[in-house]
C-alpha positions, 0 to 999 in steps of 0.5 A: 323125620318119619315115624318109622325113623322115630321108632328105629331110634327108640329101638336103638335106645331100648336095646341098650336099656335091655342089655343093662337089665340083662346084667341083673339078677332075678332079685334085682330085677324084681327089687322094689323102689318107692317110685315109678311102677316099683320094679324094673320087671313091672316097668318093662312089662308095662312097656311091652303091653303098651307097645302091643296095645298101641300097635293093635289100636293103630291097626284098628284091631279089637283090644277090649275083648283081647286078654292082656298078653303082657302081665307079670304073672306071665313074664316073671323072668327077663329073657322070655319078656324080652323075646316076646317084646322083640316079636312085636317090633315087626307088627309096630314097624308094619303099622308105622310104615303102612299108615297113610293118614296120620290125622284120621279120627279113630276110636276104640274101647279098652279094658284097663288092668283093673277091669274097667272099660274106657272109650278113647278117641285119637289120631294115628299121629297121637298114638305114635307120639304116645308110644314113643314118648310113654317109653322115654318116660318109663325108660328114665325110671328103669334107668333110675332104678338100675343106677341105684343098684349099680348098673350104668344105664346111661347115655341113652339120649336120643342124640346118640342114636340120631346124629352121625358123630365123628371125633375130631383130632385135638386142635 
Protein backbone atom coordinates (compact mmCIF):
# COMPACT_ATOMS: atom_id res chain seq x y z
CA UNK A 1 0.00 0.00 0.00
CA UNK A 2 1.31 3.41 -0.91
CA UNK A 3 1.30 6.33 1.57
CA UNK A 4 -1.27 8.14 -0.56
CA UNK A 5 -3.56 5.11 -0.16
CA UNK A 6 -3.16 5.39 3.62
CA UNK A 7 -4.08 9.05 3.43
CA UNK A 8 -7.18 8.34 1.33
CA UNK A 9 -8.42 5.86 3.93
CA UNK A 10 -7.68 8.36 6.69
CA UNK A 11 -9.66 11.06 4.87
CA UNK A 12 -12.67 8.78 4.42
CA UNK A 13 -12.74 7.97 8.14
CA UNK A 14 -12.15 11.65 8.97
CA UNK A 15 -15.13 12.73 6.88
CA UNK A 16 -17.42 10.34 8.75
CA UNK A 17 -16.11 11.63 12.08
CA UNK A 18 -16.58 15.25 10.99
CA UNK A 19 -20.12 14.49 9.84
CA UNK A 20 -20.86 13.22 13.35
CA UNK A 21 -19.25 16.31 14.90
CA UNK A 22 -21.47 18.46 12.68
CA UNK A 23 -24.46 17.22 14.70
CA UNK A 24 -23.18 18.89 17.87
CA UNK A 25 -24.39 22.17 19.28
CA UNK A 26 -21.80 24.86 19.98
CA UNK A 27 -22.01 23.98 23.67
CA UNK A 28 -21.40 20.29 23.01
CA UNK A 29 -18.52 21.08 20.67
CA UNK A 30 -16.77 22.91 23.53
CA UNK A 31 -17.92 20.59 26.37
CA UNK A 32 -15.06 19.49 28.60
CA UNK A 33 -14.22 15.86 29.38
CA UNK A 34 -11.67 14.50 31.86
CA UNK A 35 -9.45 12.90 29.20
CA UNK A 36 -7.53 13.61 26.03
CA UNK A 37 -7.43 17.23 24.94
CA UNK A 38 -10.61 17.84 26.96
CA UNK A 39 -12.98 18.95 24.15
CA UNK A 40 -13.94 17.86 20.67
CA UNK A 41 -12.96 21.35 19.49
CA UNK A 42 -9.46 21.18 21.00
CA UNK A 43 -8.98 17.70 19.54
CA UNK A 44 -9.95 18.72 16.01
CA UNK A 45 -7.96 21.95 16.11
CA UNK A 46 -4.95 19.93 17.27
CA UNK A 47 -5.35 17.46 14.40
CA UNK A 48 -5.71 20.20 11.79
CA UNK A 49 -2.59 21.87 13.17
CA UNK A 50 -0.73 18.56 13.07
CA UNK A 51 -1.59 18.06 9.41
CA UNK A 52 -0.44 21.62 8.63
CA UNK A 53 2.80 21.04 10.56
CA UNK A 54 3.55 17.60 9.10
CA UNK A 55 2.84 18.76 5.56
CA UNK A 56 5.21 21.70 5.90
CA UNK A 57 7.87 19.49 7.47
CA UNK A 58 7.51 16.95 4.63
CA UNK A 59 7.92 19.73 2.05
CA UNK A 60 10.94 21.04 4.03
CA UNK A 61 9.28 24.39 4.71
CA UNK A 62 9.97 26.61 7.69
CA UNK A 63 7.87 25.75 10.73
CA UNK A 64 9.86 27.55 13.43
CA UNK A 65 9.02 31.14 12.53
CA UNK A 66 5.60 30.60 10.99
CA UNK A 67 2.72 31.48 13.34
CA UNK A 68 0.41 28.61 14.28
CA UNK A 69 -2.54 28.88 11.89
CA UNK A 70 -4.74 26.42 13.79
CA UNK A 71 -5.68 27.54 17.28
CA UNK A 72 -8.92 27.46 19.23
CA UNK A 73 -8.90 31.26 19.24
CA UNK A 74 -8.82 31.34 15.43
CA UNK A 75 -11.35 28.53 15.07
CA UNK A 76 -13.85 28.61 17.93
CA UNK A 77 -16.59 27.24 15.64
CA UNK A 78 -16.64 23.93 13.81
CA UNK A 79 -17.65 24.88 10.24
CA UNK A 80 -14.75 27.29 9.58
CA UNK A 81 -12.28 24.77 11.06
CA UNK A 82 -13.64 22.01 8.86
CA UNK A 83 -13.25 24.18 5.76
CA UNK A 84 -9.72 25.29 6.63
CA UNK A 85 -8.67 21.73 7.42
CA UNK A 86 -10.11 20.54 4.10
CA UNK A 87 -7.94 23.13 2.34
CA UNK A 88 -4.83 21.32 3.65
CA UNK A 89 -5.66 18.08 1.83
CA UNK A 90 -4.28 19.02 -1.62
CA UNK A 91 -0.93 20.05 -0.11
CA UNK A 92 -0.70 16.87 1.96
CA UNK A 93 -1.69 14.79 -1.05
CA UNK A 94 0.92 16.52 -3.23
CA UNK A 95 3.65 15.89 -0.65
CA UNK A 96 2.75 12.21 -0.30
CA UNK A 97 2.51 11.72 -4.08
CA UNK A 98 5.77 13.49 -4.86
CA UNK A 99 8.03 12.00 -2.17
CA UNK A 100 10.76 9.93 -3.85
CA UNK A 101 13.01 8.99 -0.95
CA UNK A 102 11.01 7.89 2.08
CA UNK A 103 14.17 7.07 4.04
CA UNK A 104 16.09 10.34 3.61
CA UNK A 105 17.08 12.12 6.79
CA UNK A 106 15.36 15.43 7.45
CA UNK A 107 15.68 17.86 10.34
CA UNK A 108 13.76 20.91 11.45
CA UNK A 109 13.19 23.16 14.42
CA UNK A 110 9.65 23.47 15.71
CA UNK A 111 8.07 25.99 18.05
CA UNK A 112 5.83 24.27 20.60
CA UNK A 113 2.53 25.74 21.72
CA UNK A 114 4.20 26.97 24.93
CA UNK A 115 6.76 28.92 22.86
CA UNK A 116 9.74 26.63 23.49
CA UNK A 117 11.77 25.33 20.56
CA UNK A 118 12.72 21.74 19.79
CA UNK A 119 14.96 20.26 17.08
CA UNK A 120 13.54 17.16 15.36
CA UNK A 121 15.21 14.56 13.14
CA UNK A 122 13.02 12.24 11.05
CA UNK A 123 12.46 10.56 7.70
CA UNK A 124 9.49 11.24 5.40
CA UNK A 125 8.28 7.70 6.14
CA UNK A 126 8.23 8.31 9.89
CA UNK A 127 6.59 11.70 9.37
CA UNK A 128 3.78 10.15 7.30
CA UNK A 129 3.43 7.34 9.85
CA UNK A 130 3.05 9.92 12.63
CA UNK A 131 0.53 11.95 10.63
CA UNK A 132 -1.70 8.93 9.97
CA UNK A 133 -1.65 7.20 13.33
CA UNK A 134 -1.61 10.36 15.43
CA UNK A 135 -4.98 11.17 13.89
CA UNK A 136 -6.27 7.66 14.64
CA UNK A 137 -5.27 8.10 18.30
CA UNK A 138 -7.11 11.39 18.68
CA UNK A 139 -10.04 10.25 16.54
CA UNK A 140 -10.71 7.56 19.13
CA UNK A 141 -10.75 10.21 21.86
CA UNK A 142 -13.20 12.36 19.88
CA UNK A 143 -15.38 9.30 19.26
CA UNK A 144 -15.50 8.62 23.01
CA UNK A 145 -16.53 12.23 23.67
CA UNK A 146 -19.21 12.04 20.98
CA UNK A 147 -20.62 8.80 22.39
CA UNK A 148 -20.91 10.36 25.83
CA UNK A 149 -23.01 13.11 24.23
CA UNK A 150 -25.28 10.61 22.47
CA UNK A 151 -23.79 10.97 18.97
CA UNK A 152 -23.01 7.62 17.40
CA UNK A 153 -19.64 7.99 15.74
CA UNK A 154 -18.89 4.34 15.23
CA UNK A 155 -17.67 1.88 12.63
CA UNK A 156 -14.73 4.12 11.73
CA UNK A 157 -12.38 1.15 11.63
CA UNK A 158 -10.15 1.20 8.58
CA UNK A 159 -11.42 -2.17 7.33
CA UNK A 160 -14.64 -0.38 6.38
CA UNK A 161 -12.70 1.97 4.09
CA UNK A 162 -9.96 -0.35 2.87
CA UNK A 163 -11.74 -3.55 1.84
CA UNK A 164 -14.41 -4.09 -0.77
CA UNK A 165 -17.45 -5.57 0.97
CA UNK A 166 -20.14 -7.58 -0.80
CA UNK A 167 -23.11 -8.89 1.14
CA UNK A 168 -23.90 -12.52 0.36
CA UNK A 169 -27.36 -14.08 0.54
CA UNK A 170 -28.02 -16.26 3.59
CA UNK A 171 -26.94 -19.87 3.16
